The first five atom37 places (N, CA, C, CB, O) and aatype in JSON, in Angstrom:
{
  "aatype": [12, 9, 1, 5, 9, 14, 14, 19, 2, 6, 3, 11, 10, 9, 3, 7, 10, 11, 1, 10, 11, 10, 11, 8, 9, 1, 6, 9, 10, 3, 3, 19, 2, 6, 9, 0, 12, 0, 6, 6, 0, 7, 4, 13, 18, 13, 10, 7, 18],
  "atom_mask": [
    [1, 1, 1, 1, 1],
    [1, 1, 1, 1, 1],
    [1, 1, 1, 1, 1],
    [1, 1, 1, 1, 1],
    [1, 1, 1, 1, 1],
    [1, 1, 1, 1, 1],
    [1, 1, 1, 1, 1],
    [1, 1, 1, 1, 1],
    [1, 1, 1, 1, 1],
    [1, 1, 1, 1, 1],
    [1, 1, 1, 1, 1],
    [1, 1, 1, 1, 1],
    [1, 1, 1, 1, 1],
    [1, 1, 1, 1, 1],
    [1, 1, 1, 1, 1],
    [1, 1, 1, 0, 1],
    [1, 1, 1, 1, 1],
    [1, 1, 1, 1, 1],
    [1, 1, 1, 1, 1],
    [1, 1, 1, 1, 1],
    [1, 1, 1, 1, 1],
    [1, 1, 1, 1, 1],
    [1, 1, 1, 1, 1],
    [1, 1, 1, 1, 1],
    [1, 1, 1, 1, 1],
    [1, 1, 1, 1, 1],
    [1, 1, 1, 1, 1],
    [1, 1, 1, 1, 1],
    [1, 1, 1, 1, 1],
    [1, 1, 1, 1, 1],
    [1, 1, 1, 1, 1],
    [1, 1, 1, 1, 1],
    [1, 1, 1, 1, 1],
    [1, 1, 1, 1, 1],
    [1, 1, 1, 1, 1],
    [1, 1, 1, 1, 1],
    [1, 1, 1, 1, 1],
    [1, 1, 1, 1, 1],
    [1, 1, 1, 1, 1],
    [1, 1, 1, 1, 1],
    [1, 1, 1, 1, 1],
    [1, 1, 1, 0, 1],
    [1, 1, 1, 1, 1],
    [1, 1, 1, 1, 1],
    [1, 1, 1, 1, 1],
    [1, 1, 1, 1, 1],
    [1, 1, 1, 1, 1],
    [1, 1, 1, 0, 1],
    [1, 1, 1, 1, 1]
  ],
  "atom_positions": [
    [[19.71, 4.38, 20.66], [20.95, 4.97, 20.17], [21.33, 6.16, 21.07], [20.81, 5.42, 18.7], [20.49, 7.02, 21.35]],
    [[22.56, 6.2, 21.5], [23.05, 7.3, 22.34], [23.4, 8.48, 21.44], [24.27, 6.86, 23.19], [24.12, 8.33, 20.46]],
    [[22.9, 9.62, 21.81], [23.16, 10.84, 21.06], [24.63, 11.23, 21.2], [22.24, 11.99, 21.55], [25.2, 11.12, 22.28]],
    [[25.23, 11.67, 20.11], [26.62, 12.13, 20.15], [26.69, 13.45, 20.9], [27.2, 12.27, 18.71], [25.93, 14.38, 20.61]],
    [[27.58, 13.54, 21.84], [27.75, 14.75, 22.64], [28.92, 15.53, 22.08], [27.96, 14.42, 24.15], [30.04, 15.0, 22.0]],
    [[28.69, 16.78, 21.69], [29.79, 17.56, 21.12], [30.85, 17.87, 22.18], [29.26, 18.87, 20.5], [30.55, 17.88, 23.38]],
    [[32.07, 18.13, 21.74], [33.13, 18.49, 22.69], [32.75, 19.75, 23.48], [34.47, 18.7, 21.96], [32.02, 20.62, 22.99]],
    [[33.25, 19.82, 24.68], [32.95, 20.94, 25.57], [34.15, 21.88, 25.65], [32.56, 20.45, 26.97], [35.3, 21.44, 25.71]],
    [[33.86, 23.16, 25.65], [34.89, 24.13, 25.92], [34.96, 24.27, 27.44], [34.6, 25.52, 25.21], [34.17, 24.99, 28.04]],
    [[35.9, 23.56, 28.04], [35.97, 23.51, 29.51], [36.21, 24.88, 30.11], [37.07, 22.55, 29.95], [35.68, 25.19, 31.18]],
    [[37.01, 25.72, 29.45], [37.26, 27.07, 29.97], [35.95, 27.87, 30.04], [38.28, 27.81, 29.08], [35.71, 28.59, 31.01]],
    [[35.13, 27.72, 29.01], [33.84, 28.42, 28.99], [32.94, 27.91, 30.12], [33.14, 28.24, 27.62], [32.26, 28.69, 30.78]],
    [[32.95, 26.6, 30.33], [32.15, 26.02, 31.41], [32.61, 26.54, 32.77], [32.24, 24.48, 31.37], [31.78, 26.95, 33.58]],
    [[33.91, 26.53, 33.02], [34.46, 27.0, 34.29], [34.14, 28.48, 34.49], [35.99, 26.78, 34.35], [33.76, 28.89, 35.59]],
    [[34.28, 29.28, 33.45], [33.94, 30.7, 33.55], [32.48, 30.9, 33.91], [34.25, 31.42, 32.23], [32.15, 31.75, 34.74]],
    [[31.6, 30.11, 33.29], [30.17, 30.21, 33.6], [29.87, 29.82, 35.03], [0.0, 0.0, 0.0], [29.06, 30.46, 35.7]],
    [[30.54, 28.76, 35.51], [30.34, 28.34, 36.9], [30.85, 29.4, 37.88], [31.05, 27.01, 37.16], [30.24, 29.62, 38.93]],
    [[31.95, 30.07, 37.53], [32.46, 31.16, 38.37], [31.47, 32.31, 38.39], [33.84, 31.65, 37.85], [31.18, 32.88, 39.45]],
    [[30.95, 32.65, 37.22], [30.0, 33.77, 37.12], [28.74, 33.48, 37.94], [29.63, 34.02, 35.65], [28.16, 34.39, 38.53]],
    [[28.33, 32.21, 37.96], [27.14, 31.82, 38.72], [27.45, 31.52, 40.18], [26.51, 30.6, 38.07], [26.56, 31.17, 40.96]],
    [[28.73, 31.66, 40.55], [29.2, 31.42, 41.91], [28.88, 29.99, 42.38], [28.56, 32.43, 42.87], [28.4, 29.77, 43.49]],
    [[29.17, 29.04, 41.5], [28.94, 27.63, 41.79], [30.27, 26.95, 42.11], [28.23, 26.92, 40.59], [30.72, 26.05, 41.4]],
    [[30.88, 27.4, 43.18], [32.2, 26.92, 43.58], [32.21, 25.41, 43.82], [32.67, 27.65, 44.83], [33.14, 24.72, 43.4]],
    [[31.2, 24.91, 44.5], [31.17, 23.48, 44.82], [31.16, 22.62, 43.55], [29.95, 23.15, 45.69], [31.85, 21.61, 43.48]],
    [[30.39, 23.03, 42.56], [30.36, 22.27, 41.3], [31.73, 22.31, 40.64], [29.29, 22.83, 40.34], [32.19, 21.29, 40.12]],
    [[32.38, 23.46, 40.65], [33.74, 23.55, 40.07], [34.68, 22.6, 40.8], [34.28, 25.0, 40.15], [35.54, 21.98, 40.18]],
    [[34.53, 22.48, 42.11], [35.43, 21.64, 42.9], [35.24, 20.15, 42.62], [35.23, 21.91, 44.39], [36.2, 19.39, 42.66]],
    [[34.02, 19.73, 42.33], [33.75, 18.31, 42.13], [33.6, 17.92, 40.66], [32.51, 17.92, 42.88], [33.35, 16.76, 40.36]],
    [[33.75, 18.87, 39.77], [33.5, 18.65, 38.35], [34.28, 17.46, 37.78], [33.85, 19.89, 37.58], [33.7, 16.63, 37.09]],
    [[35.55, 17.38, 38.06], [36.36, 16.29, 37.51], [35.92, 14.93, 38.05], [37.84, 16.51, 37.83], [35.85, 13.96, 37.29]],
    [[35.61, 14.86, 39.34], [35.17, 13.59, 39.93], [33.82, 13.14, 39.37], [35.07, 13.72, 41.45], [33.63, 11.97, 39.05]],
    [[32.9, 14.08, 39.25], [31.58, 13.75, 38.71], [31.7, 13.34, 37.25], [30.62, 14.96, 38.85], [31.03, 12.4, 36.82]],
    [[32.54, 14.02, 36.51], [32.73, 13.67, 35.1], [33.31, 12.26, 34.96], [33.63, 14.69, 34.42], [32.9, 11.51, 34.07]],
    [[34.23, 11.91, 35.81], [34.82, 10.57, 35.76], [33.76, 9.5, 36.01], [35.95, 10.44, 36.79], [33.73, 8.49, 35.3]],
    [[32.92, 9.71, 37.0], [31.85, 8.76, 37.29], [30.87, 8.68, 36.12], [31.11, 9.16, 38.58], [30.46, 7.6, 35.71]],
    [[30.5, 9.84, 35.6], [29.54, 9.87, 34.49], [30.12, 9.2, 33.25], [29.15, 11.32, 34.18], [29.4, 8.51, 32.53]],
    [[31.4, 9.39, 32.99], [32.03, 8.76, 31.83], [32.02, 7.24, 31.96], [33.48, 9.26, 31.66], [31.89, 6.53, 30.96]],
    [[32.15, 6.74, 33.19], [32.07, 5.3, 33.41], [30.67, 4.77, 33.07], [32.43, 4.96, 34.87], [30.5, 3.6, 32.75]],
    [[29.69, 5.66, 33.14], [28.31, 5.29, 32.79], [28.0, 5.7, 31.35], [27.31, 5.94, 33.76], [26.84, 5.7, 30.94]],
    [[29.03, 6.05, 30.59], [28.98, 6.35, 29.16], [28.35, 7.69, 28.8], [28.22, 5.29, 28.47], [27.88, 7.87, 27.68]],
    [[28.34, 8.62, 29.71], [27.91, 9.99, 29.38], [28.6, 10.93, 30.36], [26.34, 10.14, 29.46], [28.59, 10.69, 31.56]],
    [[29.2, 11.97, 29.85], [29.91, 12.92, 30.7], [28.97, 13.81, 31.49], [0.0, 0.0, 0.0], [27.81, 13.99, 31.12]],
    [[29.47, 14.36, 32.57], [28.64, 15.27, 33.37], [28.32, 16.52, 32.58], [29.34, 15.63, 34.68], [27.33, 17.2, 32.87]],
    [[29.15, 16.85, 31.58], [28.87, 18.03, 30.77], [27.52, 17.88, 30.07], [29.98, 18.25, 29.74], [26.8, 18.86, 29.88]],
    [[27.19, 16.64, 29.7], [25.88, 16.37, 29.11], [24.79, 16.7, 30.12], [25.77, 14.9, 28.66], [23.79, 17.33, 29.77]],
    [[24.97, 16.27, 31.37], [23.97, 16.51, 32.4], [23.88, 17.99, 32.76], [24.3, 15.69, 33.65], [22.83, 18.46, 33.2]],
    [[24.97, 18.72, 32.57], [24.95, 20.15, 32.85], [24.41, 20.96, 31.68], [26.34, 20.63, 33.21], [24.23, 22.17, 31.78]],
    [[24.15, 20.3, 30.57], [23.56, 20.96, 29.41], [24.55, 21.65, 28.5], [0.0, 0.0, 0.0], [24.17, 22.54, 27.74]],
    [[25.81, 21.25, 28.56], [26.81, 21.85, 27.68], [27.14, 20.9, 26.56], [28.08, 22.23, 28.45], [27.97, 21.21, 25.7]]
  ]
}
């Protein structure tokens, strides 16, 4: 059974990535999320949010 993933506050995620100076992740976030969603889990799950 796949665990239900709660909705993500994208603004909070982006702010955290800015604070951590993870510019590259911010730049590819949408693309990675699209790929992950095709595999039935969002990248937010993999990022721990």
